GUKOLPA-908547 format. One line per 4 residues: number of its first residue (from 0); their letters; for each residue x, y, z of C-alpha. Coordinates in nm, 3 decimals, m for minus. Example, Ala and Ser with C-alpha at 12.3 -4.5 7.8 and 13.67 -1.06 7.14 Angstrom:
<nodes>
0 = AS = 1.230,m0.450,0.780 ~ 1.367,m0.106,0.714
</nodes>
This chain:
<nodes>
0 = XXXX = 2.850,2.460,4.841 ~ 2.668,2.415,4.507 ~ 2.298,2.331,4.499 ~ 2.078,2.259,4.199
4 = XXXX = 1.706,2.309,4.158 ~ 1.500,2.012,4.044 ~ 1.477,2.127,3.680 ~ 1.850,2.188,3.654
8 = XXXX = 1.930,1.851,3.814 ~ 1.694,1.687,3.569 ~ 1.865,1.853,3.274 ~ 2.208,1.745,3.399
12 = XXXX = 2.091,1.383,3.450 ~ 1.901,1.373,3.121 ~ 1.569,1.288,3.288 ~ 1.240,1.467,3.357
16 = XXXX = 1.168,1.693,3.653 ~ 0.913,1.434,3.769 ~ 1.183,1.164,3.768 ~ 1.405,1.378,3.989
20 = XXXX = 1.112,1.440,4.226 ~ 1.051,1.062,4.247 ~ 1.422,1.003,4.315 ~ 1.399,1.255,4.602
24 = XXXX = 1.076,1.096,4.728 ~ 1.239,0.751,4.734 ~ 1.557,0.881,4.902 ~ 1.773,0.810,4.598
28 = XXXX = 1.874,1.178,4.587 ~ 1.901,1.382,4.906 ~ 1.729,1.720,4.887 ~ 1.666,2.021,5.108
32 = XXXX = 1.476,2.348,5.068 ~ 1.651,2.674,4.988 ~ 1.569,3.010,5.147 ~ 1.282,3.056,4.899
36 = XXXX = 1.133,2.717,4.991 ~ 1.234,2.550,4.663 ~ 1.361,2.193,4.659 ~ 1.738,2.179,4.590
40 = XXXX = 1.987,1.897,4.555 ~ 2.343,1.919,4.686 ~ 2.589,1.932,4.394 ~ 2.826,1.671,4.539
44 = XXXX = 2.538,1.428,4.595 ~ 2.412,1.492,4.240 ~ 2.763,1.432,4.102 ~ 2.791,1.104,4.295
48 = XXXX = 2.447,0.991,4.171 ~ 2.541,1.078,3.808 ~ 2.872,0.900,3.830 ~ 2.725,0.584,3.985
52 = XXXX = 2.464,0.553,3.713 ~ 2.666,0.661,3.412 ~ 2.660,0.417,3.125 ~ 2.910,0.390,2.847
56 = XXXX = 2.791,0.536,2.516 ~ 2.758,0.295,2.224 ~ 3.057,0.273,1.991 ~ 3.010,0.484,1.685
60 = XXXX = 3.207,0.385,1.379 ~ 3.173,0.719,1.202 ~ 2.989,1.043,1.233 ~ 3.021,1.417,1.185
64 = XXXX = 3.187,1.624,1.450 ~ 3.268,1.993,1.483 ~ 3.612,2.126,1.548 ~ 3.496,2.252,1.886
68 = XXXX = 3.282,2.057,2.131 ~ 3.141,2.158,2.468 ~ 3.010,1.921,2.735 ~ 2.816,2.054,3.034
72 = XXXX = 2.851,1.840,3.341 ~ 2.929,1.804,3.706 ~ 3.276,1.778,3.855 ~ 3.295,1.434,4.016
76 = XXXX = 3.661,1.422,4.123 ~ 3.961,1.652,4.161 ~ 4.310,1.524,4.239 ~ 4.579,1.785,4.297
80 = XXXX = 4.945,1.794,4.381 ~ 5.160,2.108,4.424 ~ 5.168,2.186,4.051 ~ 4.920,1.979,3.847
84 = XXXX = 4.563,1.854,3.888 ~ 4.325,1.603,3.731 ~ 3.960,1.710,3.705 ~ 3.690,1.453,3.618
88 = XXXX = 3.348,1.563,3.488 ~ 3.041,1.351,3.437 ~ 2.864,1.492,3.131 ~ 2.552,1.281,3.092
92 = XXXX = 2.679,0.935,3.002 ~ 3.030,1.072,2.925 ~ 3.323,1.107,3.159 ~ 3.561,1.384,3.061
96 = XXXX = 3.902,1.421,3.221 ~ 4.117,1.735,3.211 ~ 4.473,1.790,3.328 ~ 4.549,2.144,3.434
100 = XXXX = 4.750,2.339,3.685 ~ 4.649,2.326,4.052 ~ 4.635,2.705,4.039 ~ 4.365,2.686,3.769
104 = XXXX = 4.162,2.443,3.982 ~ 4.182,2.685,4.271 ~ 4.098,2.991,4.056 ~ 3.792,2.816,3.908
108 = XXXX = 3.701,2.672,4.247 ~ 3.659,2.325,4.096 ~ 3.543,2.057,4.339 ~ 3.296,1.766,4.330
112 = XXXX = 2.942,1.887,4.268 ~ 3.035,2.208,4.083 ~ 2.877,2.269,3.741 ~ 3.138,2.306,3.470
116 = XXXX = 3.177,2.298,3.091 ~ 3.444,2.090,2.919 ~ 3.554,2.263,2.601 ~ 3.730,2.015,2.374
120 = XXXX = 3.961,2.128,2.093 ~ 4.185,1.863,1.939 ~ 4.344,1.675,2.232 ~ 4.309,1.959,2.487
124 = XXXX = 4.024,1.977,2.737 ~ 3.961,2.320,2.894 ~ 3.721,2.352,3.190 ~ 3.500,2.664,3.211
128 = XXXX = 3.254,2.751,3.485 ~ 2.934,2.932,3.384 ~ 2.887,3.288,3.500 ~ 2.599,3.352,3.736
132 = X = 2.383,3.660,3.677
</nodes>
Protein backbone atom coordinates (compact mmCIF):
# COMPACT_ATOMS: atom_id res chain seq x y z
CA UNK A 1 0.00 0.00 0.00
CA UNK A 2 1.33 3.48 -0.87
CA UNK A 3 1.69 6.11 1.83
CA UNK A 4 2.77 9.73 1.45
CA UNK A 5 4.47 12.00 3.95
CA UNK A 6 2.83 15.35 4.67
CA UNK A 7 5.22 17.35 2.46
CA UNK A 8 4.74 14.98 -0.48
CA UNK A 9 0.95 15.02 -0.10
CA UNK A 10 1.07 18.82 0.01
CA UNK A 11 3.08 18.97 -3.21
CA UNK A 12 0.68 16.59 -4.96
CA UNK A 13 -2.35 18.60 -3.81
CA UNK A 14 -0.72 21.97 -4.59
CA UNK A 15 -1.10 23.22 -1.00
CA UNK A 16 1.21 23.94 1.93
CA UNK A 17 2.38 21.39 4.49
CA UNK A 18 0.40 23.32 7.10
CA UNK A 19 -2.77 22.97 5.04
CA UNK A 20 -2.33 19.19 4.90
CA UNK A 21 -1.75 19.12 8.67
CA UNK A 22 -4.99 21.08 9.18
CA UNK A 23 -6.85 18.68 6.87
CA UNK A 24 -5.58 15.80 8.99
CA UNK A 25 -6.49 17.62 12.21
CA UNK A 26 -10.05 18.21 10.95
CA UNK A 27 -10.41 14.60 9.73
CA UNK A 28 -10.62 15.63 6.07
CA UNK A 29 -7.61 13.39 5.34
CA UNK A 30 -7.01 10.19 7.30
CA UNK A 31 -3.44 9.79 8.53
CA UNK A 32 -1.37 7.33 10.52
CA UNK A 33 2.22 7.23 11.75
CA UNK A 34 4.88 5.20 9.99
CA UNK A 35 7.55 3.09 11.72
CA UNK A 36 9.69 6.23 12.20
CA UNK A 37 6.79 8.08 13.87
CA UNK A 38 6.18 10.40 10.90
CA UNK A 39 2.64 11.30 9.84
CA UNK A 40 1.67 9.58 6.57
CA UNK A 41 -1.45 9.62 4.41
CA UNK A 42 -2.76 6.53 2.63
CA UNK A 43 -2.33 6.90 -1.13
CA UNK A 44 -5.85 5.75 -1.99
CA UNK A 45 -7.36 8.23 0.49
CA UNK A 46 -5.17 11.01 -0.91
CA UNK A 47 -6.23 10.11 -4.46
CA UNK A 48 -9.91 10.18 -3.47
CA UNK A 49 -9.46 13.57 -1.77
CA UNK A 50 -7.66 14.98 -4.84
CA UNK A 51 -10.31 13.69 -7.22
CA UNK A 52 -13.24 14.99 -5.14
CA UNK A 53 -11.77 18.49 -5.01
CA UNK A 54 -10.34 18.75 -8.50
CA UNK A 55 -11.45 21.80 -10.40
CA UNK A 56 -11.43 22.26 -14.12
CA UNK A 57 -8.62 24.45 -15.43
CA UNK A 58 -9.60 27.68 -17.17
CA UNK A 59 -9.87 27.53 -20.95
CA UNK A 60 -6.75 28.85 -22.61
CA UNK A 61 -7.12 30.13 -26.13
CA UNK A 62 -3.43 29.95 -26.99
CA UNK A 63 -0.13 29.34 -25.34
CA UNK A 64 3.27 27.78 -25.82
CA UNK A 65 3.69 24.06 -25.25
CA UNK A 66 6.58 21.67 -25.57
CA UNK A 67 6.53 18.56 -27.68
CA UNK A 68 6.79 16.47 -24.52
CA UNK A 69 4.79 17.04 -21.34
CA UNK A 70 4.93 15.21 -18.02
CA UNK A 71 2.25 15.32 -15.33
CA UNK A 72 2.93 13.91 -11.86
CA UNK A 73 -0.16 12.67 -10.12
CA UNK A 74 -2.02 9.98 -8.27
CA UNK A 75 -3.78 7.05 -9.87
CA UNK A 76 -7.48 7.47 -9.01
CA UNK A 77 -9.04 4.63 -11.02
CA UNK A 78 -8.00 1.53 -12.96
CA UNK A 79 -10.44 -0.46 -15.08
CA UNK A 80 -9.13 -3.67 -16.66
CA UNK A 81 -10.44 -6.46 -18.82
CA UNK A 82 -8.44 -9.45 -20.09
CA UNK A 83 -6.43 -7.41 -22.61
CA UNK A 84 -6.83 -3.65 -22.15
CA UNK A 85 -7.03 -1.20 -19.26
CA UNK A 86 -7.97 2.40 -18.57
CA UNK A 87 -5.87 4.26 -16.00
CA UNK A 88 -7.03 7.63 -14.61
CA UNK A 89 -4.59 10.02 -12.91
CA UNK A 90 -5.40 13.18 -10.99
CA UNK A 91 -2.54 15.59 -11.68
CA UNK A 92 -3.36 18.68 -9.65
CA UNK A 93 -6.47 20.10 -11.28
CA UNK A 94 -6.02 17.89 -14.37
CA UNK A 95 -7.40 14.43 -14.98
CA UNK A 96 -5.28 12.38 -17.37
CA UNK A 97 -6.55 9.11 -18.85
CA UNK A 98 -4.36 6.47 -20.45
CA UNK A 99 -5.33 3.30 -22.31
CA UNK A 100 -2.78 0.51 -22.08
CA UNK A 101 -2.53 -3.25 -21.87
CA UNK A 102 -3.67 -4.99 -18.71
CA UNK A 103 -0.21 -6.58 -18.60
CA UNK A 104 1.37 -3.09 -18.39
CA UNK A 105 -0.95 -2.14 -15.51
CA UNK A 106 0.11 -5.29 -13.66
CA UNK A 107 3.83 -4.77 -14.42
CA UNK A 108 3.71 -1.16 -13.18
CA UNK A 109 1.48 -2.17 -10.24
CA UNK A 110 -0.92 0.66 -11.02
CA UNK A 111 -3.83 1.00 -8.58
CA UNK A 112 -5.65 3.89 -6.86
CA UNK A 113 -3.31 5.83 -4.61
CA UNK A 114 -0.09 5.02 -6.48
CA UNK A 115 2.15 7.92 -7.54
CA UNK A 116 2.69 7.96 -11.30
CA UNK A 117 3.83 10.25 -14.10
CA UNK A 118 1.81 10.74 -17.29
CA UNK A 119 4.18 11.39 -20.20
CA UNK A 120 2.25 12.96 -23.07
CA UNK A 121 3.58 12.89 -26.63
CA UNK A 122 1.11 13.79 -29.38
CA UNK A 123 -2.06 11.79 -28.67
CA UNK A 124 -0.34 9.01 -26.66
CA UNK A 125 -0.24 8.98 -22.86
CA UNK A 126 2.42 6.76 -21.26
CA UNK A 127 2.36 6.10 -17.52
CA UNK A 128 5.69 5.85 -15.65
CA UNK A 129 6.22 5.12 -11.99
CA UNK A 130 9.12 6.84 -10.22
CA UNK A 131 11.99 4.72 -9.02
CA UNK A 132 12.58 4.60 -5.30
CA UNK A 133 16.15 4.88 -4.00
